[in-house]
C-alpha positions in Angstrom: 0.0 0.0 0.0 1.4 3.4 -1.0 1.7 6.5 1.0 -1.4 8.8 1.1 -2.0 11.1 -1.8 -1.3 14.1 0.4 2.2 14.0 -0.7 4.3 13.5 2.4 1.3 14.0 4.8 1.6 16.4 7.6 2.3 14.7 10.9 -0.5 14.4 13.5 -0.2 13.1 17.2 -2.8 10.4 16.3 -0.1 8.7 14.2 2.3 8.3 17.1 3.2 4.9 18.1 5.5 3.6 20.9 6.8 1.1 18.4 8.5 4.0 16.4 11.3 4.0 19.2 12.2 0.5 18.0 12.1 1.8 14.3 14.7 4.5 15.2 16.9 1.9 16.9 16.6 -0.5 14.0 17.6 2.2 11.6 20.6 3.3 13.7 21.8 -0.3 13.8 21.3 -0.8 10.1 23.1 2.3 9.3 26.1 1.5 11.6 26.7 -1.8 9.8 26.1 -0.2 6.3 27.7 3.2 6.7 30.2 5.1 8.7 32.1 8.2 9.2 35.0 6.6 7.4 37.2 7.1 10.5 36.7 10.9 10.7 34.2 10.8 13.6 35.8 11.8 16.9 36.6 8.9 19.2 34.7 10.9 21.9 31.9 13.6 21.7 33.0 16.9 20.2 34.0 19.7 22.5 30.8 21.5 22.2 28.9 18.4 23.1 31.1 17.8 26.1 30.5 21.5 27.3 26.8 21.4 26.6 25.6 17.8 27.0 21.9 18.6 26.4 22.6 20.3 23.0 21.5 18.4 20.0 24.6 18.3 17.8 22.5 18.3 14.6 22.0 22.0 15.0 25.8 22.5 15.1 26.0 20.4 12.1 23.3 22.6 10.3 25.4 25.7 11.3 28.5 24.0 9.7 26.5 23.0 6.6 25.3 26.6 6.3 28.9 27.8 6.3 29.9 25.4 3.7 26.9 26.5 1.6 28.0 30.1 2.0 31.4 29.5 0.5 30.8 26.6 -1.9 27.6 27.6 -3.4 28.0 31.3 -2.9 31.1 30.9 -5.1 29.9 28.1 -7.5 26.6 29.6 -8.2 26.2 33.4 -7.4 29.9 34.4 -8.1 29.9 32.3 -11.3 27.5 35.0 -12.7 30.0 37.7 -11.7 32.8 35.8 -13.4 30.7 35.3 -16.5 30.4 39.1 -17.0 34.0 39.8 -15.9 35.7 37.2 -18.2 33.9 38.5 -21.2 34.9 42.1 -20.5 38.5 41.5 -19.3 39.5 39.0 -22.0 37.2 40.1 -24.7 35.7 36.7 -25.1 32.3 36.2 -26.8 29.5 35.7 -24.3 28.4 32.5 -26.1 31.8 30.9 -25.6 31.9 31.9 -21.9 28.3 30.7 -21.6 29.3 27.3 -23.1 32.0 27.0 -20.4 29.4 27.9 -17.8 27.1 25.2 -19.2 30.0 22.7 -19.1 30.4 23.5 -15.4 26.8 22.5 -14.5 26.8 19.5 -16.7 30.0 18.2 -15.2 28.8 18.9 -11.7 25.8 16.9 -12.3 27.8 13.9 -13.7 30.3 13.9 -10.9 27.6 14.5 -8.3 26.1 11.0 -9.3 29.4 9.4 -8.3 29.8 11.6 -5.2 26.2 10.4 -4.1 27.2 6.8 -4.2 30.4 7.5 -2.2 28.3 9.5 0.3 26.0 6.5 0.9 29.0 4.3 1.5 31.6 6.5 3.4 29.5 9.4 4.7 29.3 13.0 3.4 32.1 14.4 5.7 35.1 12.8 3.8 34.2 14.8 0.6 34.1 18.4 1.9 37.8 19.2 2.3 39.0 17.5 -1.0 36.3 19.3 -2.8 37.2 22.7 -1.4 40.9 22.1 -2.3 39.9 21.3 -5.9 37.6 24.3 -6.1 40.5 26.5 -4.7 43.0 25.3 -7.2 40.5 25.8 -10.1 39.7 29.4 -9.0 43.4 30.3 -8.8 43.8 29.0 -12.3 40.8 30.9 -13.6 42.4 34.2 -12.4 45.6 33.3 -14.5 43.9 32.2 -17.8 45.3 33.4 -21.1 43.3 31.1 -23.5 39.7 30.2 -23.9 40.2 26.5 -23.9 41.8 26.7 -20.4 38.5 28.2 -19.1 36.8 25.0 -20.2 39.2 22.8 -18.3 39.3 25.0 -15.2 35.5 25.0 -15.1 35.4 21.1 -15.3 37.7 21.0 -12.3 35.8 23.6 -10.5 32.6 21.6 -11.1 34.1 18.4 -9.7 35.2 20.2 -6.6 31.8 21.9 -6.3 29.9 18.5 -6.5 32.2 17.0 -3.8 31.6 19.8 -1.4 28.2 21.1 -2.5 24.5 20.0 -2.6 24.7 16.1 -2.5 26.9 15.7 0.5 25.3 18.8 2.2 21.8 17.5 1.6 22.8 14.0 2.7 24.2 15.5 6.0 20.9 17.2 6.9 18.8 14.1 5.8 20.7 11.9 8.2 20.4 14.2 11.1 16.7 15.1 10.8 13.5 13.5 9.9 10.6 15.3 11.6 12.3 18.8 11.4 14.1 18.2 8.2 12.6 21.1 6.2 13.4 23.5 9.0 16.9 22.3 9.2 17.4 22.3 5.5 16.1 25.9 5.3 18.6 27.0 8.0 21.5 25.2 6.3 20.6 26.6 2.9 20.6 30.1 4.3 24.3 30.1 3.6 23.6 29.9 -0.1 21.7 33.2 0.0 24.3 34.8 2.3 26.9 34.0 -0.2 24.9 35.8 -2.8 24.3 38.8 -0.6 27.9 39.1 0.6 30.2 37.7 -2.1 28.6 39.1 -5.2 29.1 42.8 -4.3 32.5 42.1 -2.8 33.8 40.1 -5.8 32.4 42.7 -8.1 34.2 45.4 -6.3 37.5 43.6 -6.2 37.2 42.8 -9.9 36.6 46.4 -10.8 39.5 47.6 -8.6 42.1 44.9 -9.1 41.0 42.4 -11.7 39.8 38.8 -12.0 43.1 37.3 -10.8 43.0 39.0 -7.4 39.3 38.2 -6.8 39.6 34.5 -7.6 42.7 34.2 -5.3 40.8 35.5 -2.3 37.8 33.5 -3.2 40.0 30.4 -3.2 41.4 31.2 0.1 38.0 31.8 1.5 36.5 28.4 0.1 39.4 26.4 1.6 39.8 28.1 5.0 36.0 28.1 5.8 35.5 24.4 4.6 38.5 23.1 6.7 37.3 24.9 9.8 33.6 23.9 9.4 34.4 20.2 8.5 36.9 19.6 11.4 35.0 21.4 14.2 31.3 21.5 13.3 30.5 18.7 11.0 29.8 14.9 11.8 28.3 12.6 9.3 25.4 11.2 11.4 23.8 11.4 14.9 25.1 7.9 15.9 28.7 9.1 15.3 28.2 11.1 18.5 25.6 8.8 20.2 22.5 10.9 19.7 19.2 9.8 18.1 17.8 11.3 14.9 16.1 14.8 15.5 17.7 14.6 19.0 14.4 13.2 20.4 14.6 10.7 23.2 11.0 9.9 22.8 9.8 8.2 19.5 10.2 10.5 16.6 6.8 11.9 15.7 6.6 10.5 12.2 4.2 7.8 10.9 5.5 4.3 10.7 5.0 4.2 6.9 7.4 7.1 6.5 10.0 5.6 8.7 9.8 2.5 6.4 10.5 4.8 3.5 13.5 6.3 5.1 15.1 2.9 5.8 14.4 1.5 2.3 17.5 0.7 0.2 17.0 1.6 -3.4 18.9 0.1 -6.3 19.7 2.1 -9.4 17.5 -0.1 -11.6 14.6 0.5 -9.1 15.1 4.3 -9.4 15.2 4.2 -13.1 11.8 2.4 -13.5 10.0 4.5 -10.9 7.5 6.9 -12.3 7.9 9.4 -9.4 11.7 9.6 -10.1 11.2 10.7 -13.7 8.4 13.1 -13.0 10.8 14.8 -10.5 13.6 14.7 -13.2 11.3 16.3 -15.9 9.9 19.0 -13.6 13.2 20.0 -12.0 15.1 19.8 -15.2 12.8 22.3 -16.8 12.7 24.8 -14.0 16.3 24.5 -13.2 17.2 25.3 -16.8 15.2 28.4 -16.5 16.7 29.2 -13.2 20.4 28.7 -14.0 20.1 30.4 -17.3 18.6 33.5 -15.8 20.9 33.5 -12.8 24.0 33.3 -14.9 22.9 36.0 -17.3 21.3 38.3 -14.7 24.2 40.6 -14.1 25.0 40.9 -17.7 21.3 41.6 -18.5 21.0 44.3 -15.8 24.3 46.0 -16.8 22.7 46.8 -20.2 20.8 49.6 -18.5 22.4 49.8 -15.0 25.8 50.8 -13.7 27.9 47.9 -12.3 27.3 48.6 -8.6 23.5 49.0 -9.0 23.3 45.8 -11.1 25.4 43.9 -8.4 22.9 45.4 -5.7 20.0 43.9 -7.8 21.7 40.4 -7.9 22.2 40.7 -4.1 18.4 41.5 -3.9 17.9 38.1 -5.5 19.9 36.5 -2.6 18.0 38.6 -0.1 14.7 37.3 -1.4 16.0 33.9 -1.3 17.1 33.9 2.3 13.9 35.5 3.6 11.5 33.2 1.6 13.6 30.1 2.4 13.3 30.8 6.2 9.6 31.5 6.0 8.8 28.4 3.9 11.3 26.2 5.9 9.4 27.0 9.0 6.2 25.4 7.7 7.3 23.1 4.9 7.4 20.0 7.2 3.6 20.3 7.4 2.9 21.4 3.8 2.2 19.4 0.7 5.6 19.7 -1.1 4.3 18.8 -4.6 1.7 21.7 -4.4 4.2 24.0 -2.7 6.7 23.3 -5.5 4.1 23.9 -8.3 3.2 27.3 -6.8 6.9 28.3 -6.5 7.5 27.5 -10.1 4.5 29.6 -11.2 6.0 32.5 -9.1 9.3 32.0 -11.0 7.4 32.2 -14.3 6.0 35.6 -13.1 9.5 36.8 -12.2 10.8 35.8 -15.6 7.9 37.7 -17.2 8.9 40.8 -15.3 12.5 40.6 -16.5 11.2 40.2 -20.0 8.5 42.8 -19.9 10.3 45.9 -18.4 13.5 47.9 -18.2 12.5 50.0 -15.3 15.0 49.7 -12.4 12.4 49.4 -9.7 10.6 46.6 -11.7 14.0 44.8 -12.0 14.5 45.0 -8.3 11.0 43.6 -7.6 11.7 40.8 -10.2 15.1 40.0 -8.6 13.4 39.6 -5.1 10.7 37.4 -6.5 13.2 35.4 -8.5 15.3 35.0 -5.4 12.2 33.9 -3.3 11.7 31.0 -5.8 15.2 29.8 -6.6 16.2 29.2 -3.0 13.1 27.2 -2.2 13.1 25.3 -5.5 16.6 24.2 -4.8 15.7 23.2 -1.2 12.6 21.3 -2.3 14.5 19.2 -4.8 16.6 17.7 -1.9 13.6 17.5 0.5 11.5 15.6 -2.1 14.3 13.2 -2.8 14.9 12.6 0.8 11.2 11.9 1.6 10.7 9.8 -1.5 13.8 7.7 -1.4 14.9 7.9 2.3 18.0 8.5 4.3 19.9 5.3 3.4 19.7 5.9 -0.3 19.6 9.7 -0.4 23.1 10.0 -1.9 22.3 7.6 -4.8 18.9 8.9 -5.4 19.7 12.7 -5.2 23.0 12.1 -7.1 21.0 10.5 -10.0 18.4 13.2 -9.9 21.3 15.9 -9.8 23.0 14.1 -12.7 20.0 14.4 -15.0 18.6 17.8 -13.8 22.2 19.3 -13.9 22.7 18.1 -17.5 19.5 19.8 -18.5 19.9 23.0 -16.4 23.6 23.2 -17.6 22.4 23.9 -21.1 20.6 26.9 -19.8 23.3 29.6 -19.9 24.3 28.6 -23.5 20.7 28.2 -24.6 19.8 31.7 -23.4 22.8 33.1 -25.2 21.6 31.6 -28.4 18.1 32.8 -27.8 19.3 36.3 -27.1 21.4 36.4 -30.2 18.7 34.9 -32.3 15.7 36.7 -31.1 17.3 40.1 -30.6 17.8 40.7 -26.9 16.9 39.5 -23.3 13.4 40.6 -23.5 12.6 38.3 -26.3 15.0 35.5 -25.3 13.4 35.1 -21.9 9.9 34.5 -23.2 10.5 30.7 -24.1 11.8 30.3 -20.5 8.5 31.6 -19.2 6.7 28.9 -21.2 9.1 26.2 -20.0 8.5 27.3 -16.3 4.7 26.9 -16.8 5.1 23.4 -18.2 7.4 22.4 -15.4 4.9 23.5 -12.8 2.2 21.4 -14.5 4.6 18.4 -14.6 5.4 18.6 -10.8 1.7 18.7 -10.0 1.6 15.1 -11.2 4.2 13.9 -8.8 3.2 11.1 -6.3 5.3 9.2 -3.8 6.6 5.8 -5.0 5.1 2.7 -3.4 6.7 1.2 -0.4 9.0 -1.8 -0.5 7.2 -4.8 -1.8 5.2 -3.0 -4.4 6.2 -2.6 -8.0 8.4 0.4 -8.3 7.3 1.0 -11.9 3.9 2.4 -10.8 3.6 5.5 -8.6 1.1 5.5 -5.9 -2.2 6.6 -7.0 
C-alpha cells in the first residue's frame, strides 16, 4: 500500500506509536553496519557536546552546513555569474563561448555528483568536503591566470568536480541523516548560507574585480573556500547522529513521524529500481525544466542588468535576489514540514514564471529589483525542495544515490541553460525576447510537478507510482 495522496502527509499526534522508538533503533543499527564516518568521527563527543551535553549536535552540524553552503554555493553559483560578465569584459571573449564553459560547469557537476552520491552513501558525506574545497580553490586560482579560452573549459570542469564534492549532494545527505521530523526547517537553515553567499560575495567580488581584476578576486575566493571548509568540517561537521551517540532529531521519545514514513526512510533503493520509478522521472522532468530556466537567468542576470544599470546597481540587484532567497527560504522552511511539497513546488515554479515575465517585460530599475526579489524567493526554495522531495521519496539510506542520480539528470539539462539563453538572445534580438521561451518552460514544469506522487513502499512494483 502506498503513502497517502497528500504527498508526504503532515504529521499528527494520532499517528504516534511507541513502536517507532524501535524503528529508530533498528535504523541506527542498520546504518552502523552499512555506513560510517570513514574514520573521521571523533573517538569521543565533540568539545561543544562535552561542554553542553543537552545540546542536539544536529543544529551545530546545520550551522556548519550553512557555512559550507556560504562559500561553496556562494562561489559556485552566485559568483559564477560575476565571473561570466568579468571574463567577457576582461579578455574580450564572446558571451556565447563563456556561456558554453558555464554550461559545461553545470553538466560536469551533475555527472560527478552522481558518483559523489554513491560515495556518500558508503563512506558518509564528511570525507568529501575538504578535498572538494581544495579542488575548487585550485581551479579558482587557475581561472584568475587564464590566457586562452580552452583553459577556461578545463578549469570549469575541475571547479565543477570540486563543487559537486563539497556542494549539494553531501550537504543534503548530511541534513537528511540528522533530521526527519524537522528536516525542512533544518534544510532551510543550512541553505541560508547559499543566500548569504549571494548577498555578501557578489558585491565584494564585483568590487574587487573592478578595482584589481579577476586574478586577485579569484585568489581571495579560493582562500575563503578552503579556509572556511576546513574549519567547518573539522570542528562543526559529523556525518550522522550515531557518530556522537545521539538519536535522529535529538528526540529521546519516539520520533513523531508515521511508521510508513520511517519505512520509506530505511528502504535501500537500487539504481535499476530508481530508473523504473515513475515518481523519479516526473521529478527529473519537472526540476530539469525549471532549473534550466533558473540557472540560465541567474548566470545572465548581471550581464542583462548591466545593459541599463551601472555595475554597482546591477550587483545590488543580484544581491536582492539573494535577499529574497534567504527571507523566503526561512519562511517556507518554518512550515514546509507540514505542507504538501508537490503543491508548494508547483506554486513556487509559477511564481518564478512571473519573475521571468517581469524581467522580459520591463527595463525600469524598480521593476528589475522587484523581479530580482521574486526570482530569489523562488530559486532558494526550489533548490531546497529538490533535496527535500528526494529525501522523503527515497529515504536516508539511499539519499546519496537517489539525489545524485536526480542531480545528474537535472544538472545536465539545467547546464544547457546559460548557453541556450545566449543563443536565444542572439537569435531573437535581446533578453526581453530571449526570456519568453523560458517563461513557457516554467509553466510546463509547474504542470509536470503537480503530477508527482510518492513511490510505493518496498514490496510494491516500483514502476507504478502510488495513485
